[in-house]
Structures are given as structure tokens and as C-alpha cells.
DRENDRENSE-581269 format. One line per 2 residues: number of its first residue (from 1); for each residue x, y, z of N, C-alpha, C, O. Coordinates in steps of 0.05 Angstrom, whole numbers, plus 5000, padded with zeros to 4 digits. Example, Ala and Ser with C-alpha at 12.3 -4.5 7.8 and 13.67 -1.06 7.14 Angstrom:
<recs>
1) 5264:4886:5156:5246:4910:5156:5264:4934:5156:5285:4934:5169; 5257:4955:5142:5273:4979:5143:5258:5001:5157:5268:5023:5161
</recs>
This chain:
<recs>
1) 2441:5924:2289:2422:5943:2277:2394:5936:2285:2384:5914:2279; 2380:5954:2297:2352:5951:2304:2337:5975:2293:2342:5998:2301
3) 2318:5970:2275:2303:5992:2263:2274:5989:2271:2262:5968:2270; 2263:6012:2280:2234:6013:2287:2221:6030:2265:2230:6051:2259
5) 2198:6020:2255:2187:6033:2231:2157:6038:2234:2143:6025:2250; 2148:6059:2219:2120:6067:2219:2109:6064:2191:2122:6073:2172
7) 2086:6051:2188:2071:6049:2163:2044:6063:2166:2029:6057:2184; 2038:6082:2147:2013:6097:2149:2003:6107:2122:1989:6127:2121
9) 2009:6093:2100:2003:6103:2074:1973:6103:2068:1964:6120:2052; 1958:6085:2079:1930:6082:2073:1914:6074:2097:1914:6088:2117
11) 1900:6051:2096:1882:6043:2117:1896:6032:2142:1883:6030:2163; 1921:6024:2140:1935:6011:2162:1955:6029:2175:1971:6042:2162
13) 1954:6031:2202:1975:6043:2217:1990:6021:2231:1978:6006:2246; 2016:6018:2225:2031:5996:2236:2058:6005:2247:2068:6026:2239
15) 2069:5989:2265:2095:5994:2276:2109:5967:2279:2097:5948:2287; 2135:5966:2271:2149:5941:2272:2178:5946:2279:2189:5967:2273
17) 2191:5926:2291:2219:5927:2297:2232:5903:2282:2224:5880:2284; 2253:5909:2266:2267:5889:2250:2297:5892:2255:2306:5915:2257
19) 2311:5870:2256:2340:5872:2259:2355:5871:2233:2343:5867:2212; 2381:5874:2234:2397:5876:2209:2398:5851:2193:2407:5851:2170
21) 2390:5828:2205:2389:5803:2190:2362:5797:2178:2357:5776:2166; 2343:5816:2182:2316:5813:2170:2297:5798:2189:2276:5790:2180
23) 2305:5794:2213:2287:5781:2232:2266:5801:2243:2273:5823:2252; 2241:5794:2241:2219:5812:2250:2216:5807:2280:2206:5786:2288
25) 2223:5827:2296:2222:5824:2325:2195:5832:2336:2186:5823:2357; 2180:5848:2321:2153:5855:2328:2138:5866:2304:2151:5877:2286
27) 2112:5863:2304:2096:5873:2282:2068:5877:2293:2053:5858:2297; 2060:5903:2298:2034:5909:2308:2021:5929:2289:2034:5947:2280
29) 1995:5924:2283:1981:5942:2265:1952:5944:2272:1941:5926:2285; 1940:5966:2263:1911:5970:2267:1900:5982:2241:1909:6003:2233
31) 1881:5968:2229:1871:5976:2203:1843:5989:2205:1826:5979:2220; 1839:6010:2190:1813:6023:2189:1794:6005:2173:1801:5995:2152
33) 1770:6001:2184:1750:5984:2171:1723:5997:2173:1718:6014:2191; 1705:5989:2155:1677:5998:2157:1659:5975:2151:1667:5955:2138
35) 1634:5976:2161:1614:5956:2155:1600:5963:2128:1590:5945:2115; 1601:5988:2121:1589:5997:2096:1604:6022:2086:1611:6039:2102
37) 1608:6023:2060:1622:6046:2049:1652:6042:2048:1662:6021:2056; 1667:6062:2038:1695:6060:2034:1711:6078:2053:1702:6084:2075
39) 1735:6086:2044:1753:6102:2060:1748:6132:2054:1748:6141:2031; 1745:6148:2076:1746:6177:2074:1772:6185:2086:1777:6180:2109
41) 1790:6198:2070:1817:6203:2079:1820:6215:2106:1837:6206:2122; 1805:6235:2112:1807:6248:2138:1799:6230:2161:1810:6232:2183
43) 1779:6213:2156:1771:6194:2176:1793:6173:2181:1797:6165:2204; 1806:6165:2160:1828:6145:2163:1851:6158:2178:1862:6145:2196
45) 1858:6183:2172:1879:6197:2186:1872:6200:2216:1889:6197:2233; 1847:6205:2222:1837:6207:2249:1841:6181:2264:1849:6180:2287
47) 1834:6159:2250:1839:6132:2261:1868:6128:2268:1874:6118:2290; 1886:6136:2250:1915:6133:2255:1924:6148:2280:1939:6138:2296
49) 1914:6172:2283:1921:6188:2306:1911:6175:2332:1925:6175:2352; 1888:6164:2331:1876:6151:2355:1890:6126:2363:1891:6120:2387
51) 1902:6111:2344:1913:6085:2351:1944:6085:2352:1956:6065:2362; 1957:6106:2343:1986:6106:2340:2001:6100:2366:2020:6084:2365
53) 1994:6112:2388:2009:6108:2412:2007:6079:2422:2026:6067:2431; 1983:6068:2420:1979:6040:2428:1995:6021:2410:2007:6002:2420
55) 1994:6026:2384:2008:6009:2365:2039:6010:2369:2052:5989:2370; 2049:6034:2372:2078:6037:2376:2087:6024:2403:2107:6010:2404
57) 2072:6030:2424:2078:6018:2450:2077:5988:2449:2094:5975:2461; 2057:5977:2435:2055:5948:2432:2079:5936:2417:2088:5915:2424
59) 2088:5950:2396:2110:5940:2380:2136:5940:2396:2152:5921:2394; 2141:5961:2411:2165:5962:2428:2164:5940:2449:2184:5927:2454
61) 2142:5937:2462:2139:5917:2483:2143:5889:2471:2157:5872:2482; 2130:5884:2448:2132:5858:2435:2161:5851:2427:2169:5828:2428
63) 2175:5872:2419:2203:5867:2409:2222:5860:2432:2242:5847:2427; 2216:5870:2456:2234:5865:2478:2259:5882:2477:2278:5877:2492
65) 2259:5902:2460:2283:5919:2456:2280:5946:2471:2258:5956:2474; 2303:5956:2480:2303:5982:2493:2320:6002:2478:2317:6026:2482
67) 2337:5993:2460:2355:6010:2445:2350:6006:2415:2348:5983:2405; 2347:6028:2400:2342:6027:2371:2363:6044:2357:2373:6063:2368
69) 2369:6036:2333:2390:6050:2317:2379:6068:2295:2393:6085:2285; 2354:6064:2288:2343:6077:2265:2312:6077:2266:2300:6058:2275
71) 2300:6099:2256:2271:6100:2252:2266:6103:2223:2278:6120:2209; 2248:6086:2212:2241:6087:2184:2211:6092:2182:2196:6082:2199
73) 2202:6105:2161:2173:6109:2157:2167:6110:2127:2184:6116:2111; 2142:6104:2121:2133:6105:2093:2127:6133:2085:2108:6145:2095
75) 2143:6145:2067:2139:6173:2059:2126:6175:2032:2118:6197:2024; 2123:6153:2018:2112:6154:1991:2105:6126:1981:2116:6106:1992
77) 2087:6123:1961:2065:6142:1956:2042:6136:1976:2045:6117:1992; 2020:6151:1975:1999:6145:1993:1979:6167:1996:1980:6187:1981
79) 1960:6164:2014:1940:6184:2019:1952:6207:2036:1960:6201:2059; 1953:6231:2026:1967:6253:2040:1961:6256:2070:1979:6258:2086
81) 1935:6257:2078:1930:6260:2107:1942:6237:2124:1951:6241:2146; 1942:6213:2113:1953:6190:2127:1983:6191:2128:1995:6185:2149
83) 1995:6199:2106:2024:6203:2105:2034:6224:2125:2055:6221:2138; 2018:6245:2128:2025:6266:2147:2025:6257:2176:2042:6265:2192
85) 2006:6239:2183:2006:6227:2210:2032:6211:2213:2045:6212:2235; 2039:6196:2193:2063:6179:2195:2089:6195:2198:2105:6188:2215
87) 2092:6216:2182:2118:6231:2184:2120:6246:2210:2141:6247:2222; 2098:6257:2219:2098:6271:2245:2105:6252:2268:2121:6258:2285
89) 2092:6228:2267:2097:6208:2288:2126:6198:2287:2139:6195:2308; 2136:6193:2263:2163:6183:2260:2184:6203:2269:2204:6196:2282
91) 2180:6229:2263:2199:6249:2272:2199:6251:2302:2220:6254:2315; 2175:6251:2314:2173:6252:2343:2187:6228:2356:2201:6231:2376
93) 2184:6204:2344:2196:6180:2355:2226:6181:2352:2241:6174:2371; 2236:6190:2329:2265:6191:2324:2278:6212:2343:2301:6207:2352
95) 2265:6234:2347:2276:6254:2366:2277:6243:2394:2297:6247:2409; 2256:6229:2402:2255:6218:2429:2277:6197:2433:2290:6196:2454
97) 2282:6181:2412:2302:6160:2414:2330:6171:2407:2350:6158:2413; 2331:6195:2396:2356:6208:2387:2372:6190:2367:2395:6185:2371
99) 2357:6181:2347:2369:6165:2326:2362:6176:2298:2344:6192:2296; 2377:6169:2278:2372:6178:2250:2344:6169:2241:2332:6150:2251
101) 2334:6184:2220:2308:6179:2209:2310:6176:2179:2326:6190:2166; 2295:6158:2167:2294:6156:2138:2266:6150:2128:2251:6135:2141
103) 2258:6163:2106:2233:6158:2093:2237:6140:2069:2256:6144:2054; 2220:6120:2066:2223:6101:2044:2198:6098:2028:2176:6105:2037
105) 2201:6088:2004:2178:6084:1986:2163:6059:1993:2175:6037:1995; 2137:6062:1998:2120:6039:2006:2120:6017:1986:2122:5993:1993
107) 2117:6023:1960:2115:6003:1940:2141:5987:1937:2141:5963:1934; 2164:6002:1937:2190:5989:1935:2194:5971:1960:2206:5949:1957
109) 2184:5979:1983:2186:5963:2007:2171:5937:2004:2181:5916:2014; 2148:5937:1990:2134:5912:1985:2152:5893:1969:2154:5869:1975
111) 2166:5904:1949:2182:5887:1931:2206:5875:1946:2211:5851:1945; 2221:5892:1961:2245:5882:1974:2238:5863:1997:2252:5843:2002
113) 2215:5868:2011:2207:5850:2032:2198:5823:2020:2200:5802:2032; 2187:5824:1995:2179:5800:1982:2203:5781:1978:2201:5757:1981
115) 2226:5793:1971:2250:5777:1968:2259:5766:1995:2267:5743:1997; 2257:5783:2016:2265:5774:2043:2248:5751:2052:2258:5731:2063
117) 2221:5753:2049:2203:5734:2061:2200:5708:2045:2191:5688:2055; 2207:5708:2019:2204:5684:2002:2230:5671:1994:2230:5647:1988
119) 2251:5686:1993:2276:5675:1983:2278:5675:1953:2297:5664:1942; 2260:5689:1939:2262:5692:1910:2287:5707:1903:2296:5724:1919
121) 2298:5702:1879:2323:5715:1871:2319:5740:1854:2324:5762:1863; 2310:5735:1830:2306:5757:1811:2280:5754:1796:2280:5747:1772
123) 2258:5758:1809:2232:5752:1797:2220:5774:1781:2229:5797:1782; 2199:5768:1766:2179:5788:1758:2160:5791:1782:2150:5771:1792
125) 2156:5815:1791:2138:5820:1813:2110:5827:1802:2107:5843:1783; 2090:5815:1813:2062:5823:1808:2052:5836:1833:2045:5822:1852
127) 2051:5862:1833:2044:5878:1857:2015:5887:1855:2008:5904:1839; 1998:5875:1871:1969:5880:1870:1959:5888:1897:1956:5872:1915
129) 1953:5914:1900:1942:5924:1925:1918:5942:1919:1908:5942:1897; 1910:5957:1940:1887:5974:1936:1892:5996:1915:1875:6001:1898
131) 1915:6008:1916:1921:6031:1898:1940:6024:1876:1946:6040:1859; 1951:5999:1875:1972:5992:1855:1966:5965:1842:1959:5946:1856
133) 1969:5965:1816:1970:5940:1801:1992:5943:1781:1989:5956:1761; 2015:5931:1787:2039:5935:1771:2054:5908:1767:2055:5891:1784
135) 2064:5905:1743:2082:5883:1736:2110:5895:1735:2116:5912:1717; 2128:5886:1752:2153:5900:1757:2176:5881:1755:2174:5857:1762
137) 2199:5891:1746:2224:5876:1746:2247:5894:1751:2247:5917:1742; 2268:5884:1764:2292:5900:1768:2310:5899:1743:2319:5878:1735
139) 2313:5922:1731:2329:5925:1707:2344:5951:1708:2332:5972:1711; 2370:5951:1704:2386:5975:1701:2385:5993:1726:2385:6018:1723
141) 2385:5982:1750:2386:5998:1774:2360:6010:1782:2359:6027:1800; 2338:6002:1770:2311:6012:1778:2291:5989:1776:2295:5970:1760
143) 2270:5991:1791:2248:5973:1788:2231:5983:1765:2216:6003:1768; 2233:5970:1742:2218:5979:1718:2190:5968:1718:2185:5944:1724
145) 2171:5985:1711:2143:5976:1709:2138:5968:1680:2136:5985:1662; 2134:5942:1676:2129:5931:1649:2100:5933:1641:2093:5935:1618
147) 2083:5933:1661:2054:5935:1656:2040:5943:1681:2050:5940:1703; 2016:5955:1678:2001:5964:1701:1971:5967:1693:1964:5966:1670
149) 1955:5972:1714:1927:5979:1709:1926:6008:1699:1937:6025:1712; 1913:6013:1677:1913:6039:1665:1897:6059:1681:1906:6082:1684
151) 1874:6052:1690:1856:6072:1703:1851:6068:1732:1851:6087:1748; 1848:6043:1741:1841:6037:1768:1854:6011:1777:1853:5992:1762
153) 1866:6011:1801:1879:5987:1810:1860:5965:1818:1836:5971:1823; 1869:5940:1819:1851:5918:1824:1839:5919:1852:1815:5914:1855
155) 1854:5927:1872:1842:5928:1899:1821:5950:1901:1800:5945:1913; 1826:5972:1889:1807:5994:1889:1782:5986:1873:1760:5993:1882
157) 1786:5972:1851:1763:5963:1835:1745:5944:1851:1721:5946:1850; 1758:5925:1865:1743:5906:1881:1728:5921:1903:1705:5914:1910
159) 1741:5940:1916:1728:5955:1938:1704:5971:1927:1683:5973:1941; 1707:5983:1904:1685:5999:1892:1661:5981:1886:1638:5988:1890
161) 1667:5957:1874:1646:5938:1868:1633:5929:1894:1608:5927:1896; 1649:5922:1914:1639:5913:1939:1621:5934:1953:1601:5927:1964
163) 1629:5959:1951:1613:5981:1962:1586:5982:1949:1566:5987:1962; 1586:5978:1922:1561:5979:1907:1541:5957:1915:1517:5961:1915
165) 1552:5934:1922:1534:5911:1927:1530:5907:1958:1519:5887:1966; 1539:5927:1973:1532:5927:2002:1553:5916:2020:1547:5911:2044
167) 1578:5911:2010:1599:5901:2028:1613:5925:2040:1613:5947:2030; 1626:5920:2063:1642:5941:2076:1670:5942:2065:1676:5931:2044
169) 1688:5956:2079:1716:5958:2071:1734:5943:2091:1730:5946:2115; 1753:5927:2080:1758:5921:2052:1739:5900:2042:1729:5883:2057
171) 1733:5901:2016:1713:5883:2004:1725:5857:1993:1710:5838:1989; 1752:5857:1988:1764:5833:1976:1757:5807:1989:1749:5788:1975
173) 1761:5804:2015:1754:5778:2028:1725:5770:2025:1720:5746:2022; 1707:5789:2026:1679:5782:2022:1673:5774:1993:1657:5755:1989
175) 1685:5787:1974:1682:5779:1946:1693:5751:1942:1680:5735:1927; 1716:5745:1953:1727:5718:1951:1708:5697:1962:1704:5675:1951
177) 1696:5703:1985:1677:5685:1998:1652:5680:1980:1644:5658:1977; 1641:5702:1969:1617:5699:1953:1624:5686:1926:1607:5671:1915
179) 1648:5689:1916:1656:5677:1890:1655:5647:1892:1649:5634:1872; 1661:5636:1915:1660:5607:1918:1632:5595:1915:1629:5572:1910
181) 1612:5613:1918:1584:5604:1916:1573:5609:1888:1550:5600:1882; 1588:5622:1871:1578:5628:1844:1576:5603:1827:1594:5586:1828
183) 1555:5601:1811:1551:5577:1794:1552:5583:1764:1558:5566:1748; 1546:5608:1757:1544:5615:1729:1565:5636:1722:1567:5657:1735
185) 1581:5631:1701:1601:5650:1692:1587:5670:1674:1575:5663:1654; 1590:5696:1682:1578:5718:1666:1601:5731:1651:1621:5739:1662
187) 1598:5734:1624:1619:5746:1609:1621:5776:1615:1601:5791:1615; 1646:5785:1621:1651:5812:1628:1674:5823:1610:1689:5807:1599
189) 1677:5849:1607:1698:5860:1589:1726:5850:1598:1733:5853:1621; 1740:5839:1579:1767:5829:1583:1786:5846:1567:1787:5843:1542
191) 1800:5865:1580:1816:5885:1565:1845:5883:1573:1853:5891:1595; 1861:5872:1555:1890:5871:1558:1903:5886:1535:1896:5881:1511
193) 1921:5904:1541:1936:5920:1521:1965:5916:1525:1978:5931:1541; 1977:5897:1512:2005:5890:1516:2008:5878:1544:1998:5856:1548
195) 2022:5892:1562:2024:5882:1589:2008:5900:1608:2011:5898:1633; 1991:5917:1597:1973:5934:1614:1946:5922:1614:1938:5907:1595
197) 1930:5928:1635:1903:5920:1636:1885:5944:1641:1894:5964:1652; 1860:5941:1635:1840:5963:1639:1817:5951:1655:1804:5932:1646
199) 1811:5963:1678:1791:5952:1696:1766:5969:1699:1747:5960:1712; 1766:5993:1689:1743:6010:1693:1718:6000:1679:1696:6002:1689
201) 1721:5988:1655:1699:5977:1640:1686:5953:1653:1662:5951:1654; 1703:5936:1664:1693:5912:1677:1677:5920:1703:1658:5907:1710
203) 1687:5940:1716:1673:5950:1740:1646:5961:1733:1626:5955:1746; 1645:5978:1712:1619:5990:1704:1599:5968:1695:1576:5969:1703
205) 1609:5949:1680:1591:5927:1670:1581:5910:1693:1557:5903:1694; 1598:5904:1712:1590:5887:1735:1569:5901:1752:1550:5889:1761
207) 1572:5927:1755:1552:5943:1771:1526:5944:1756:1505:5941:1768; 1527:5948:1729:1502:5948:1713:1487:5921:1716:1463:5921:1719
209) 1502:5899:1714:1490:5873:1716:1478:5868:1743:1456:5856:1745; 1491:5877:1764:1480:5874:1791:1454:5890:1793:1434:5880:1805
211) 1453:5914:1783:1429:5930:1784:1406:5919:1767:1383:5925:1772; 1414:5901:1748:1393:5888:1732:1386:5860:1742:1372:5845:1729
213) 1395:5854:1766:1385:5830:1779:1403:5806:1779:1396:5785:1790; 1428:5808:1768:1446:5785:1769:1456:5782:1797:1461:5801:1812
215) 1459:5757:1806:1465:5751:1834:1493:5761:1842:1511:5761:1825; 1497:5767:1867:1523:5775:1878:1543:5752:1874:1566:5757:1866
217) 1534:5728:1879:1551:5705:1878:1563:5701:1850:1587:5697:1847; 1545:5702:1830:1555:5698:1802:1573:5720:1793:1592:5716:1779
219) 1566:5745:1802:1583:5767:1794:1610:5767:1807:1630:5773:1795; 1611:5760:1833:1637:5758:1847:1654:5737:1834:1678:5741:1830
221) 1642:5714:1828:1657:5692:1814:1667:5701:1787:1690:5697:1781; 1650:5713:1771:1658:5721:1744:1678:5743:1744:1696:5743:1728
223) 1675:5762:1763:1694:5784:1764:1722:5774:1771:1741:5782:1759; 1723:5757:1792:1749:5746:1799:1762:5731:1776:1785:5735:1769
225) 1747:5712:1764:1759:5695:1743:1769:5712:1720:1790:5706:1709; 1754:5733:1713:1762:5749:1690:1786:5766:1696:1806:5766:1680
227) 1786:5780:1718:1808:5798:1725:1834:5782:1731:1856:5790:1722; 1831:5760:1745:1855:5744:1751:1867:5732:1725:1891:5729:1723
229) 1850:5724:1706:1860:5714:1681:1875:5735:1665:1895:5730:1653; 1865:5760:1667:1879:5782:1653:1907:5786:1665:1926:5790:1650
231) 1909:5784:1691:1935:5788:1704:1953:5764:1700:1978:5767:1698; 1942:5740:1698:1958:5717:1692:1970:5719:1664:1993:5712:1659
233) 1953:5728:1645:1963:5732:1618:1986:5752:1616:2006:5747:1604; 1982:5775:1628:2002:5796:1627:2027:5789:1642:2050:5796:1634
235) 2024:5774:1664:2048:5765:1679:2064:5745:1662:2089:5746:1662; 2050:5727:1648:2064:5708:1631:2079:5723:1609:2101:5715:1601
237) 2067:5743:1598:2080:5759:1577:2105:5773:1588:2125:5774:1574; 2104:5782:1613:2127:5795:1625:2149:5775:1629:2173:5781:1625
239) 2142:5750:1638:2163:5730:1641:2176:5724:1614:2201:5720:1613; 2161:5722:1593:2172:5717:1567:2190:5740:1557:2211:5736:1546
241) 2181:5764:1563:2195:5788:1554:2222:5791:1568:2242:5797:1556; 2223:5785:1594:2247:5789:1610:2265:5765:1611:2289:5767:1616
243) 2254:5741:1606:2269:5717:1608:2273:5707:1636:2288:5689:1642; 2259:5720:1655:2261:5712:1683:2246:5687:1688:2227:5680:1673
245) 2254:5672:1708:2242:5645:1714:2227:5644:1740:2220:5623:1750; 2221:5668:1752:2207:5669:1777:2185:5691:1775:2189:5712:1763
247) 2162:5685:1787:2141:5705:1790:2134:5707:1820:2130:5687:1833; 2133:5732:1830:2128:5736:1858:2103:5754:1861:2103:5777:1851
249) 2083:5743:1873:2058:5758:1878:2059:5771:1905:2065:5758:1925; 2053:5797:1906:2055:5812:1932:2033:5834:1932:2023:5841:1911
251) 2026:5843:1955:2005:5863:1959:1981:5850:1971:1979:5825:1971; 1962:5866:1980:1939:5856:1995:1923:5836:1980:1912:5817:1992
253) 1920:5839:1953:1904:5820:1937:1917:5793:1935:1904:5773:1927; 1942:5791:1943:1956:5765:1943:1943:5745:1963:1948:5721:1962
255) 1927:5756:1981:1913:5739:2001:1892:5721:1988:1884:5701:2000; 1884:5728:1963:1863:5712:1950:1874:5685:1940:1891:5685:1923
257) 1864:5664:1950:1874:5637:1944:1870:5629:1915:1886:5616:1903; 1847:5637:1904:1842:5631:1876:1862:5645:1857:1871:5633:1837
259) 1869:5669:1864:1888:5684:1848:1915:5669:1848:1927:5665:1827; 1924:5662:1871:1949:5647:1873:1949:5621:1858:1968:5613:1845
261) 1926:5607:1859:1923:5582:1845:1926:5585:1814:1939:5570:1801; 1913:5606:1804:1914:5611:1775:1943:5618:1766:1952:5609:1745
263) 1956:5635:1782:1984:5643:1775:2003:5619:1777:2021:5616:1761; 1999:5602:1797:2016:5579:1800:2013:5560:1777:2032:5549:1767
265) 1988:5556:1768:1983:5539:1745:1997:5550:1720:2009:5534:1705; 1996:5576:1716:2009:5588:1693:2039:5584:1694:2052:5577:1674
267) 2051:5588:1718:2080:5585:1721:2089:5556:1716:2109:5551:1704; 2073:5537:1726:2080:5509:1722:2080:5502:1692:2097:5487:1683
269) 2061:5513:1677:2059:5507:1649:2083:5518:1633:2090:5507:1612; 2095:5540:1642:2118:5551:1627:2145:5546:1641:2165:5558:1633
271) 2145:5529:1662:2170:5522:1675:2182:5543:1692:2206:5544:1697; 2165:5561:1703:2174:5582:1721:2166:5574:1750:2149:5557:1754
273) 2179:5588:1769:2173:5583:1797:2156:5605:1808:2161:5629:1803; 2135:5598:1822:2116:5618:1833:2121:5621:1863:2122:5602:1878
275) 2123:5647:1871:2125:5654:1899:2102:5672:1907:2093:5689:1891; 2093:5669:1931:2074:5689:1942:2081:5694:1971:2087:5676:1986
277) 2079:5719:1978:2085:5726:2006:2062:5717:2023:2039:5719:2016; 2068:5707:2047:2047:5698:2065:2027:5720:2072:2034:5743:2070
279) 2003:5711:2079:1982:5730:2085:1991:5751:2106:1983:5774:2104; 2007:5743:2125:2016:5761:2146:2031:5785:2136:2028:5807:2147
281) 2047:5781:2114:2063:5803:2105:2057:5812:2076:2071:5828:2065; 2036:5801:2064:2029:5809:2037:2015:5837:2037:2018:5852:2019
283) 1999:5842:2058:1985:5867:2060:2003:5888:2072:2026:5882:2079; 1993:5913:2074:2010:5935:2085:2019:5928:2114:2003:5919:2130
285) 2044:5932:2119:2056:5927:2145:2081:5943:2149:2093:5953:2130; 2089:5947:2174:2112:5963:2180:2138:5948:2179:2160:5960:2178
287) 2137:5921:2179:2161:5905:2178:2176:5910:2152:2200:5912:2151; 2161:5913:2130:2173:5918:2104:2186:5946:2104:2206:5950:2091
289) 2174:5965:2118:2184:5992:2119:2210:5992:2135:2229:6006:2128; 2211:5976:2156:2236:5974:2172:2258:5961:2156:2281:5971:2157
291) 2252:5940:2141:2272:5926:2125:2283:5945:2104:2307:5946:2099; 2265:5960:2091:2274:5979:2070:2292:6001:2083:2312:6009:2071
293) 2284:6009:2107:2301:6029:2121:2329:6019:2126:2348:6033:2124; 2330:5993:2134:2357:5981:2139:2373:5980:2113:2397:5986:2114
295) 2360:5973:2091:2374:5972:2066:2385:5999:2057:2406:6001:2046; 2370:6020:2064:2378:6047:2056:2389:6064:2078:2391:6088:2076
297) 2398:6051:2100:2406:6066:2124:2428:6086:2119:2431:6105:2134; 2445:6081:2099:2467:6100:2093:2456:6128:2085:2472:6147:2085
299) 2431:6130:2078:2419:6155:2069:2402:6168:2091:2390:6189:2087; 2402:6157:2115:2387:6168:2137:2398:6194:2146:2422:6199:2143
301) 2382:6212:2158:2391:6238:2168:2389:6239:2198:2372:6226:2210; 2406:6256:2210:2406:6259:2239:2385:6279:2248:2374:6294:2232
303) 2378:6278:2274:2356:6294:2284:2356:6324:2276:2335:6335:2271; 2379:6336:2276:2381:6364:2269:2373:6370:2240:2367:6393:2233
305) 2373:6350:2223:2367:6353:2195:2339:6343:2187:2333:6341:2163; 2322:6337:2207:2296:6326:2201:2278:6343:2184:2260:6333:2170
307) 2282:6370:2184:2266:6388:2168:2269:6382:2138:2251:6390:2122; 2290:6369:2130:2295:6363:2102:2278:6340:2092:2277:6335:2068
309) 2266:6325:2110:2250:6302:2103:2221:6309:2100:2210:6323:2116; 2209:6299:2078:2181:6305:2073:2167:6281:2060:2181:6262:2053
311) 2141:6283:2056:2126:6262:2043:2126:6267:2013:2130:6290:2004; 2120:6247:1997:2118:6249:1968:2095:6231:1959:2100:6208:1950
313) 2070:6240:1961:2047:6223:1957:2045:6210:1930:2031:6190:1927; 2059:6220:1909:2055:6209:1882:2081:6196:1871:2081:6190:1847
315) 2100:6191:1887:2125:6179:1877:2119:6150:1867:2107:6134:1881; 2128:6145:1843:2124:6118:1831:2147:6099:1837:2169:6108:1844
317) 2141:6074:1834:2161:6053:1839:2186:6057:1822:2208:6054:1831; 2181:6064:1796:2204:6066:1778:2219:6093:1780:2236:6098:1763
319) 2212:6110:1799:2227:6134:1804:2248:6132:1826:2262:6151:1832; 2249:6108:1838:2268:6104:1860:2293:6090:1849:2292:6068:1837
321) 2316:6102:1854:2342:6090:1847:2348:6067:1867:2347:6071:1891; 2354:6044:1856:2361:6021:1873:2390:6022:1881:2407:6007:1871
323) 2397:6041:1898:2425:6047:1905:2435:6027:1926:2460:6026:1930; 2418:6011:1938:2427:5993:1959:2436:5966:1949:2445:5949:1964
325) 2433:5961:1923:2440:5935:1912:2471:5933:1909:2481:5913:1900
</recs>
């Protein structure tokens, strides 16, 4: 089994080839970036159109494969213009290769690839990306969301703050860099409601403080420490609630070393094991889409039935039946 996959839910257009044993044979991606400001959906979609042929060609060449058995693509959730580029490209590719096509959920793909890349068994997942902040566990044939960000996801919050203080997109790496230089902890709103968190207030307060002259370094440091502590608290509560002994951090924000350090300390204190996906596969990538396609390949459709496949920009993690288990 060789699956070639397309990822296009947000800023990254990627293509990857993965085999039936979970070996990543190729992984090529091109991410939309700015020096100033954030993402404009139509501009991101235009970026995807411009780079798609080069990315796909590079992934096929890198894989060394000439025959493929399946095309998989991220059909949900995501930015509609970006998803449309992905589905159109995936259909064209599957028709050209004359192989079945399957659309998979991007968020669920993060979770299942996390198991593949770390060897974790049955963890509580802490999924932190630009558009998602969810505490998830597999229960009763679905990935249940035990807690989440109520108004704005952590990655989006960091990008909005970064845009306000003059950073480009994505802002997370720059905020992490500046946080290391912070010397003074500034108290910011700490809002935890059960296993949910609220980040809109902390964003507003941090922007107000910046406009009143508080340094970028101190605000980046204080923002990170506060938000990461909120997520460590809610993750610990989820571990206690479920009785699970593993915590797996995944999503683009997993790249932050301080975040991983705080979560690892919490897990050590309660006798749990902490896993984090490597930087290479924690952010959006097509390898996870290929692996999810392989897991769900029994549901793939043949070329003549491609019209039945569509995107679903708002599908949630807990709306997907885990039929492949």
C-alpha cells in the first residue's frame, strides 16, 4: 500500500507518500508566511495554487515511487478557499493515477499520526494549533473533547498578539524567542473553567499593556507562562478524570520547548508519561493525511464516484466515527 496525500487546510500546502507500515517515504511542504500581518484566506489559497505542482512533483521524486494505490486529502476542517485548492488538486491527481480517493479529517489525522510517531498507546491528547486547542481522549468509538479554548485557539491568539507587536506570521517562534529575554512576570487574566480555557481576555489585556509601554520581552514571557500553565492545569484534570497515564502534545504549538517542559514536569509529578511529536511532524503536514487515508482506505471511492466527495470546513474532531479501530 502506497498512499500519496495532499494537505491544504490552512497556511501549509504539503504532499507526502506513506506506505502501509507507516513509513514516510517523502514529505514536501511549502508554508505561506508574511513579514508583517496575518493570513488573508484568498492570498493563502493563491499561494497553494502557485506551489502545488512543485510540491507534488518533489514528493513523488523524493519517494522514488512510480505506482500508488490511494490518494488522500484533508477535507475538514479548515479555511474554505484552501480546502477547495486541496480537493481539486487531489481529484485531479487521483484521476491521473486512476486510483481511489478519500477525504479525511485534519484534526483526527494529527491524533492518529501522534500515536504513529511516538508509540503512545491510549493517551490524553493536548492538540494545540493555530485554529484548535482541544483536550481529547478516545472513548466509546469517538475522540471525545474533554476541554477546549472557548473563544480563540492558542495559536491564533499568539498570532494576533504577534501581529499587534509587529511580528509576522507565524508569530509563535518569535514570541518564544522574545520570552527567553523577559525578566519581569506581568500578571495576566488566568481563566480556567473546568477543563476549558478562555484566551480572549488575556489577549486583550496583553495588547493594552503593550500599548501602555510594557516591553515585548516581558509580555511574551508572561503570556507564555500564563497560557501554558492554564493548559497544564486542564490537561492534569483530564488525566485525573479519564484515569489515563499518558499525555501526548501535538499541533504546531508543540514546537515550543518551554511548553513541553512545563507539561513534562506536570506528568512526572503525577506519575504519567509525556509524549510530544517531533517538530518535523507536529505542525501541519501531509504525512499524517496519508496515514489517516491508509487507516480509512476501506471507505475510499473510485474515480467515477469522485463527485460524491466534498469538503466540510467545520467538522469537529468529535463528529468523526473511529471506524478503523
